[in-house]
C-alpha positions in Angstrom: -88.0 44.3 -37.0 -88.5 41.1 -38.3 -88.7 38.3 -35.7 -89.0 35.1 -37.6 -91.1 32.2 -36.8 -88.6 29.2 -36.8 -89.3 26.1 -38.2 -88.1 24.2 -35.1 -90.5 26.4 -33.0 -93.5 25.7 -35.0 -92.4 21.9 -35.1 -92.0 21.8 -31.2 -95.3 23.9 -30.7 -97.1 21.3 -32.8 -95.3 18.4 -31.0 -96.5 20.2 -27.7 -100.0 20.5 -28.9 -100.5 16.7 -30.1 -99.1 15.7 -26.5 -101.5 18.1 -24.8 -104.5 17.4 -26.8 -103.7 13.5 -26.3 -103.5 14.3 -22.5 -106.8 16.4 -22.7 -108.5 13.1 -24.2 -107.1 11.0 -21.6 -108.1 13.4 -18.9 -111.9 13.4 -20.2 -111.9 9.4 -20.5 -110.6 9.3 -17.0 -113.0 12.0 -15.8 -109.5 13.9 -14.4 -111.7 17.3 -14.8 -108.8 19.5 -12.8 -106.0 18.0 -15.3 -108.4 18.5 -18.2 -108.5 22.5 -17.4 -104.8 22.7 -17.0 -104.3 20.8 -20.6 -107.0 23.4 -22.1 -105.1 26.2 -20.6 -101.8 24.8 -21.8 -103.2 24.3 -25.2 -104.3 27.9 -25.4 -101.0 29.2 -24.0 -98.8 27.4 -26.7 -99.8 29.9 -29.3 -99.2 32.9 -27.2 -95.6 33.5 -28.2 -96.4 33.3 -31.9 -99.2 36.0 -31.2 -96.3 38.0 -29.3 -93.9 37.8 -32.2 -96.5 38.7 -34.6 -97.4 42.0 -32.7 -93.4 42.6 -32.1 -93.2 42.5 -36.0 -96.1 44.8 -36.4 -94.8 47.2 -33.8 -91.2 47.1 -34.8 -89.9 45.8 -31.7 -87.0 43.3 -31.1 -87.3 40.0 -29.4 -84.4 38.0 -28.0 -83.0 35.2 -30.3 -85.1 31.7 -29.7 -87.8 33.5 -27.8 -90.5 31.4 -29.2 -88.3 28.1 -28.1 -87.6 29.4 -24.6 -91.3 30.6 -24.1 -93.0 27.4 -25.3 -90.6 25.5 -23.1 -91.5 27.3 -20.1 -95.0 27.0 -20.8 -94.3 23.0 -21.1 -92.5 22.9 -17.9 -94.8 25.0 -16.1 -98.2 23.4 -17.2 -97.7 20.0 -18.3 -94.7 18.7 -15.9 -95.3 21.0 -13.1 -99.3 20.8 -12.9 -100.0 17.4 -15.1 -97.1 15.3 -14.2 -97.2 16.9 -10.6 -93.4 18.1 -10.7 -94.6 20.8 -8.2 -95.3 18.1 -5.8 -92.3 15.8 -6.5 -89.8 18.3 -6.6 -90.1 21.2 -4.0 -87.6 23.4 -5.8 -89.5 23.1 -9.3 -91.7 26.2 -8.7 -88.9 28.1 -7.6 -86.7 27.5 -10.4 -89.5 28.1 -13.0 -90.2 31.7 -11.2 -86.5 32.4 -11.1 -86.3 31.6 -14.7 -89.2 33.7 -15.4 -87.9 36.7 -13.7 -84.3 36.5 -15.3 -85.6 36.1 -18.9 -88.3 38.9 -18.6 -85.4 41.2 -18.2 -83.6 40.0 -21.2 -87.0 40.4 -23.0 -87.5 43.9 -21.7 -83.6 44.9 -22.8 -84.6 43.8 -26.1 -87.7 45.5 -26.3 -86.6 48.7 -25.2 -84.2 49.0 -28.0 -87.2 49.9 -30.3 -89.0 52.1 -28.1 -86.4 54.6 -26.4 -83.2 56.0 -28.1 -80.4 57.7 -26.2 -80.0 61.3 -26.6 -76.7 62.8 -27.2 -76.8 64.9 -24.0 -77.5 61.5 -21.9 -74.3 59.8 -20.8 -73.8 56.0 -21.3 -74.0 55.0 -17.6 -77.1 57.1 -17.0 -78.9 55.4 -20.1 -77.9 51.9 -18.8 -79.0 52.6 -15.6 -82.4 53.8 -17.1 -82.6 50.7 -19.2 -81.9 48.1 -16.5 -84.6 49.7 -14.0 -87.1 49.6 -17.0 -86.2 46.0 -17.3 -86.5 45.3 -13.7 -89.8 46.9 -13.3 -91.1 44.8 -16.5 -90.0 41.6 -15.2 -91.7 42.4 -11.9 -94.8 43.4 -13.7 -94.8 40.5 -15.7 -94.4 38.1 -12.5 -97.5 40.0 -10.8 -99.6 39.2 -14.1 -98.6 35.6 -13.9 -99.8 35.2 -10.3 -103.1 37.1 -11.3 -103.4 34.4 -14.0 -103.0 31.8 -11.4 -105.6 33.5 -9.3 -108.0 33.8 -11.9 -107.5 30.2 -13.0 -108.1 28.9 -9.6 -111.3 31.3 -9.1 -113.0 30.4 -12.4 -111.7 27.1 -13.3 -110.9 25.6 -10.0 -107.3 24.8 -11.5 -105.7 24.8 -8.1 -102.3 26.4 -9.5 -102.1 28.4 -6.3 -101.4 25.8 -3.7 -99.9 27.7 -0.8 -102.0 30.7 -0.6 -100.5 33.8 0.3 -97.2 32.1 1.3 -96.9 30.4 -2.1 -97.8 33.9 -4.0 -95.2 36.0 -1.8 -92.3 33.4 -2.3 -92.9 33.2 -6.1 -93.1 37.1 -6.1 -89.7 37.5 -4.2 -87.9 34.7 -6.3 -88.8 36.9 -9.2 -87.5 40.0 -7.8 -84.1 38.4 -6.6 -83.6 36.8 -10.0 -84.7 40.3 -12.1 -82.4 41.9 -9.6 -79.3 39.6 -10.1 -79.9 39.6 -13.9 -80.0 43.4 -14.2 -77.1 44.0 -12.0 -75.0 41.4 -14.1 -76.1 43.5 -17.4 -75.0 46.7 -15.8 -71.7 45.7 -15.0 -71.1 43.8 -18.5 -72.3 46.8 -20.0 -70.2 48.8 -18.3 -67.0 46.8 -18.8 -68.0 46.9 -22.7 -67.9 50.9 -22.8 -64.7 51.1 -21.0 -63.3 48.9 -23.8 
């Protein structure tokens, strides 16, 4: 499976890195240590979409079109706009929006990944296979959501990044939003796929 590194994604990643490194230098000069931690985490996270693409190619797995571009945008929206530019404080809906987006897109990623992992047997009906697929995608999305919450907790515990601002309420709300968006996306896929089968 050839998931390409697009020139646009590489260019945007380079631009993001320049912005984040410049921000990190400013954080050091102004002694904003909390924001420096967030900047450094974001700098590292920027390379993750390319690592995932590399591994997917080795394992012959498919990724959605524009996976790198969407992932880079999410990292920038969450870490740079959300944490450093304080969008989480300025806009109450910013955090909920990103978690809903995360939950929905993770389902889409799972639907692509499963194509290279599970093949439909002849004796399995299309409807049953579709149900299995969306259950896998839904669970995949929720698992990634839990891992993200663990990432925020570890960031707070080790680096005092203060990414978990509302404690249990914040974490529970984030997970519920992810579950809801993942569920809606899964249902939409199910009915869309069923229409395609009938046609």
